[in-house]
DRENPA-3360 file (N, C-alpha, C; in nm, 2 decimals, always signed):
BEGIN
1 = MPSYEIIF = +3.57/+5.29/+2.28/+3.48/+5.21/+2.21/+3.41/+5.12/+2.30 ~ +3.27/+5.10/+2.28/+3.19/+5.01/+2.36/+3.23/+4.86/+2.33 ~ +3.19/+4.78/+2.42/+3.21/+4.63/+2.40/+3.08/+4.58/+2.36 ~ +3.08/+4.50/+2.25/+2.95/+4.44/+2.20/+2.95/+4.29/+2.20 ~ +2.84/+4.22/+2.21/+2.83/+4.09/+2.21/+2.71/+4.04/+2.12 ~ +2.73/+3.93/+2.05/+2.62/+3.88/+1.98/+2.61/+3.73/+2.00 ~ +2.50/+3.67/+2.02/+2.48/+3.52/+2.04/+2.46/+3.47/+1.90 ~ +2.54/+3.37/+1.87/+2.53/+3.30/+1.74/+2.42/+3.21/+1.74;
9 = GRMLKDGR = +2.32/+3.23/+1.64/+2.20/+3.14/+1.62/+2.22/+3.03/+1.53 ~ +2.22/+3.06/+1.41/+2.23/+2.96/+1.30/+2.28/+3.02/+1.17 ~ +2.32/+2.94/+1.08/+2.37/+2.98/+0.95/+2.26/+2.97/+0.85 ~ +2.22/+3.06/+0.77/+2.12/+3.05/+0.66/+2.18/+3.00/+0.53 ~ +2.09/+2.95/+0.45/+2.14/+2.89/+0.32/+2.21/+3.00/+0.23 ~ +2.17/+3.12/+0.25/+2.24/+3.23/+0.17/+2.37/+3.28/+0.22 ~ +2.42/+3.22/+0.33/+2.55/+3.26/+0.39/+2.54/+3.36/+0.50 ~ +2.42/+3.41/+0.53/+2.41/+3.51/+0.64/+2.39/+3.43/+0.77;
17 = VVVTNNSP = +2.42/+3.49/+0.89/+2.41/+3.43/+1.01/+2.30/+3.50/+1.09 ~ +2.21/+3.41/+1.17/+2.12/+3.47/+1.25/+2.19/+3.49/+1.39 ~ +2.18/+3.61/+1.45/+2.25/+3.64/+1.57/+2.14/+3.72/+1.65 ~ +2.17/+3.73/+1.79/+2.10/+3.81/+1.87/+2.18/+3.90/+1.95 ~ +2.15/+4.03/+1.95/+2.22/+4.13/+2.02/+2.22/+4.11/+2.17 ~ +2.33/+4.08/+2.23/+2.33/+4.05/+2.37/+2.40/+4.16/+2.44 ~ +2.40/+4.29/+2.39/+2.46/+4.41/+2.44/+2.36/+4.51/+2.49 ~ +2.41/+4.60/+2.58/+2.31/+4.71/+2.63/+2.27/+4.81/+2.54;
25 = TDIPLGTT = +2.33/+4.81/+2.42/+2.31/+4.91/+2.32/+2.30/+4.85/+2.18 ~ +2.25/+4.93/+2.08/+2.25/+4.89/+1.94/+2.39/+4.86/+1.89 ~ +2.41/+4.77/+1.80/+2.54/+4.74/+1.75/+2.55/+4.79/+1.60 ~ +2.63/+4.89/+1.56/+2.62/+4.94/+1.43/+2.69/+4.85/+1.33 ~ +2.65/+4.88/+1.20/+2.72/+4.83/+1.09/+2.87/+4.86/+1.10 ~ +2.96/+4.78/+1.05/+3.10/+4.80/+1.06/+3.16/+4.76/+1.18 ~ +3.09/+4.71/+1.27/+3.15/+4.66/+1.41/+3.23/+4.53/+1.37 ~ +3.35/+4.52/+1.42/+3.44/+4.40/+1.40/+3.44/+4.32/+1.53;
33 = FNTAFWTS = +3.42/+4.20/+1.52/+3.42/+4.10/+1.63/+3.56/+4.03/+1.63 ~ +3.63/+4.03/+1.74/+3.76/+3.97/+1.75/+3.78/+3.84/+1.83 ~ +3.67/+3.81/+1.90/+3.68/+3.69/+1.99/+3.55/+3.62/+1.98 ~ +3.56/+3.48/+1.97/+3.44/+3.38/+1.97/+3.47/+3.30/+2.09 ~ +3.36/+3.28/+2.17/+3.38/+3.20/+2.29/+3.25/+3.13/+2.32 ~ +3.26/+3.02/+2.39/+3.14/+2.94/+2.43/+3.11/+2.97/+2.58 ~ +2.99/+2.95/+2.62/+2.95/+2.96/+2.75/+2.84/+2.87/+2.78 ~ +2.85/+2.81/+2.91/+2.74/+2.73/+2.96/+2.67/+2.80/+3.07;
41 = AEIVDGEF = +2.54/+2.80/+3.07/+2.47/+2.87/+3.18/+2.37/+2.77/+3.24 ~ +2.34/+2.82/+3.36/+2.24/+2.74/+3.44/+2.14/+2.84/+3.50 ~ +2.02/+2.79/+3.53/+1.91/+2.87/+3.58/+1.93/+2.87/+3.73 ~ +1.94/+2.99/+3.79/+1.94/+3.01/+3.93/+1.84/+3.12/+3.97 ~ +1.75/+3.08/+4.05/+1.64/+3.17/+4.10/+1.57/+3.24/+3.98 ~ +1.55/+3.16/+3.87/+1.48/+3.21/+3.75/+1.56/+3.29/+3.66 ~ +1.69/+3.30/+3.68/+1.77/+3.38/+3.59/+1.89/+3.30/+3.55 ~ +1.93/+3.32/+3.42/+2.05/+3.25/+3.36/+2.18/+3.30/+3.42;
49 = RNRISGTV = +2.27/+3.22/+3.47/+2.40/+3.26/+3.52/+2.50/+3.17/+3.46 ~ +2.61/+3.24/+3.40/+2.72/+3.16/+3.34/+2.79/+3.07/+3.45 ~ +2.81/+2.95/+3.39/+2.87/+2.84/+3.48/+3.02/+2.84/+3.44 ~ +3.05/+2.80/+3.32/+3.18/+2.78/+3.26/+3.18/+2.84/+3.13 ~ +3.30/+2.88/+3.08/+3.32/+2.92/+2.94/+3.46/+2.90/+2.90 ~ +3.49/+2.91/+2.77/+3.61/+2.90/+2.70/+3.62/+2.96/+2.57 ~ +3.74/+2.99/+2.52/+3.76/+3.05/+2.40/+3.74/+2.96/+2.28 ~ +3.67/+3.00/+2.17/+3.65/+2.91/+2.06/+3.77/+2.95/+1.96;
57 = ADIDLTIE = +3.78/+3.08/+1.93/+3.89/+3.13/+1.83/+3.90/+3.27/+1.84 ~ +4.02/+3.32/+1.80/+4.04/+3.47/+1.76/+3.98/+3.48/+1.62 ~ +3.90/+3.58/+1.61/+3.84/+3.60/+1.48/+3.86/+3.75/+1.44 ~ +3.82/+3.78/+1.31/+3.82/+3.91/+1.26/+3.70/+3.91/+1.16 ~ +3.58/+3.94/+1.22/+3.45/+3.94/+1.14/+3.38/+4.07/+1.16 ~ +3.35/+4.13/+1.05/+3.29/+4.26/+1.04/+3.15/+4.25/+1.00 ~ +3.05/+4.32/+1.06/+2.92/+4.32/+1.01/+2.91/+4.41/+0.89 ~ +2.87/+4.35/+0.77/+2.86/+4.42/+0.66/+2.71/+4.45/+0.61;
65 = RVDVFRRQ = +2.61/+4.37/+0.67/+2.48/+4.41/+0.64/+2.40/+4.34/+0.75 ~ +2.29/+4.41/+0.78/+2.20/+4.37/+0.88/+2.05/+4.37/+0.83 ~ +1.98/+4.27/+0.85/+1.83/+4.26/+0.81/+1.75/+4.22/+0.94 ~ +1.65/+4.31/+0.97/+1.56/+4.28/+1.08/+1.43/+4.28/+1.03 ~ +1.35/+4.19/+1.05/+1.21/+4.17/+0.99/+1.21/+4.19/+0.84 ~ +1.32/+4.14/+0.78/+1.33/+4.13/+0.63/+1.36/+4.29/+0.58 ~ +1.41/+4.37/+0.65/+1.44/+4.51/+0.61/+1.58/+4.53/+0.64 ~ +1.65/+4.58/+0.55/+1.78/+4.62/+0.59/+1.80/+4.74/+0.67;
73 = VGCIPKGY = +1.87/+4.73/+0.78/+1.88/+4.85/+0.87/+2.03/+4.87/+0.90 ~ +2.06/+4.98/+0.98/+2.19/+5.02/+1.00/+2.26/+4.97/+1.13 ~ +2.19/+4.88/+1.20/+2.24/+4.83/+1.33/+2.16/+4.71/+1.37 ~ +2.22/+4.63/+1.45/+2.14/+4.53/+1.52/+2.08/+4.59/+1.65 ~ +1.95/+4.61/+1.66/+1.90/+4.69/+1.77/+1.91/+4.60/+1.90 ~ +1.92/+4.68/+2.01/+1.94/+4.61/+2.14/+1.82/+4.52/+2.16 ~ +1.87/+4.39/+2.20/+1.77/+4.28/+2.23/+1.71/+4.21/+2.12 ~ +1.74/+4.26/+1.98/+1.68/+4.20/+1.86/+1.77/+4.09/+1.81;
81 = SAAVELVG = +1.70/+4.00/+1.74/+1.77/+3.91/+1.65/+1.77/+3.97/+1.50 ~ +1.88/+3.93/+1.43/+1.89/+3.97/+1.29/+1.96/+3.88/+1.21 ~ +1.94/+3.88/+1.08/+2.02/+3.81/+0.99/+2.14/+3.90/+0.94 ~ +2.26/+3.86/+0.96/+2.37/+3.95/+0.93/+2.47/+3.88/+0.83 ~ +2.53/+3.96/+0.75/+2.64/+3.92/+0.67/+2.77/+3.96/+0.74 ~ +2.85/+3.86/+0.77/+2.98/+3.88/+0.83/+3.09/+3.85/+0.73 ~ +3.19/+3.95/+0.72/+3.30/+3.94/+0.63/+3.43/+3.94/+0.71 ~ +3.53/+3.86/+0.67/+3.66/+3.85/+0.73/+3.69/+3.72/+0.76;
89 = SGLGAVLL = +3.78/+3.68/+0.86/+3.82/+3.55/+0.89/+3.78/+3.50/+1.02 ~ +3.76/+3.38/+1.03/+3.72/+3.31/+1.15/+3.59/+3.25/+1.16 ~ +3.50/+3.27/+1.06/+3.37/+3.21/+1.06/+3.37/+3.06/+1.06 ~ +3.47/+3.01/+0.99/+3.48/+2.86/+0.98/+3.50/+2.80/+1.11 ~ +3.59/+2.85/+1.19/+3.62/+2.80/+1.33/+3.49/+2.81/+1.42 ~ +3.42/+2.91/+1.40/+3.29/+2.92/+1.48/+3.19/+2.82/+1.43 ~ +3.19/+2.79/+1.30/+3.09/+2.69/+1.26/+3.13/+2.56/+1.30 ~ +3.25/+2.53/+1.31/+3.31/+2.39/+1.35/+3.25/+2.37/+1.50;
97 = WFDLPKQE = +3.27/+2.47/+1.58/+3.22/+2.46/+1.72/+3.06/+2.44/+1.72 ~ +3.00/+2.52/+1.64/+2.86/+2.53/+1.63/+2.80/+2.39/+1.59 ~ +2.87/+2.31/+1.51/+2.83/+2.19/+1.46/+2.85/+2.07/+1.56 ~ +2.92/+2.09/+1.67/+2.94/+1.99/+1.77/+2.81/+1.95/+1.84 ~ +2.79/+1.83/+1.88/+2.67/+1.80/+1.95/+2.62/+1.89/+2.05 ~ +2.51/+1.93/+2.05/+2.45/+2.04/+2.13/+2.44/+1.98/+2.28 ~ +2.47/+2.07/+2.37/+2.46/+2.05/+2.51/+2.37/+2.15/+2.56 ~ +2.28/+2.11/+2.66/+2.18/+2.21/+2.71/+2.25/+2.34/+2.77;
105 = HIQIILRA = +2.20/+2.45/+2.73/+2.24/+2.58/+2.78/+2.38/+2.63/+2.73 ~ +2.43/+2.57/+2.63/+2.56/+2.61/+2.56/+2.53/+2.72/+2.44 ~ +2.60/+2.82/+2.46/+2.59/+2.93/+2.35/+2.72/+2.97/+2.30 ~ +2.73/+3.00/+2.17/+2.85/+3.05/+2.11/+2.83/+3.21/+2.10 ~ +2.92/+3.29/+2.15/+2.91/+3.43/+2.15/+3.03/+3.50/+2.09 ~ +3.00/+3.59/+2.00/+3.11/+3.67/+1.94/+3.12/+3.80/+2.01 ~ +3.24/+3.84/+2.04/+3.26/+3.97/+2.11/+3.35/+4.07/+2.04 ~ +3.31/+4.20/+2.04/+3.39/+4.31/+1.98/+3.43/+4.39/+2.10;
113 = I = +3.56/+4.42/+2.11/+3.60/+4.51/+2.22/+3.67/+4.63/+2.17;
% end
């Protein structure tokens, strides 16, 4: 099974989450993410490089619905942002980290392995 990563963007009023596919392939519906981590990046020679990172929480969140450009689709396309419905456990822990005061170049990433 391939490894997938999504960058957590923001929570919408309807409970969906805006995420960006940070994987080299499309991420299909039904994918379950089991780790949330944060990472801090710096720009080196015009490219982002990870400096430090740490675990936020072990999670069990499955993609139940994906909307891209206000249309329901069967995956999060490579490189695209989407509004997704995640079901399972651990979203609360991710949201707690996301609500901490923002620092420059910090991202919350969900990983499925």
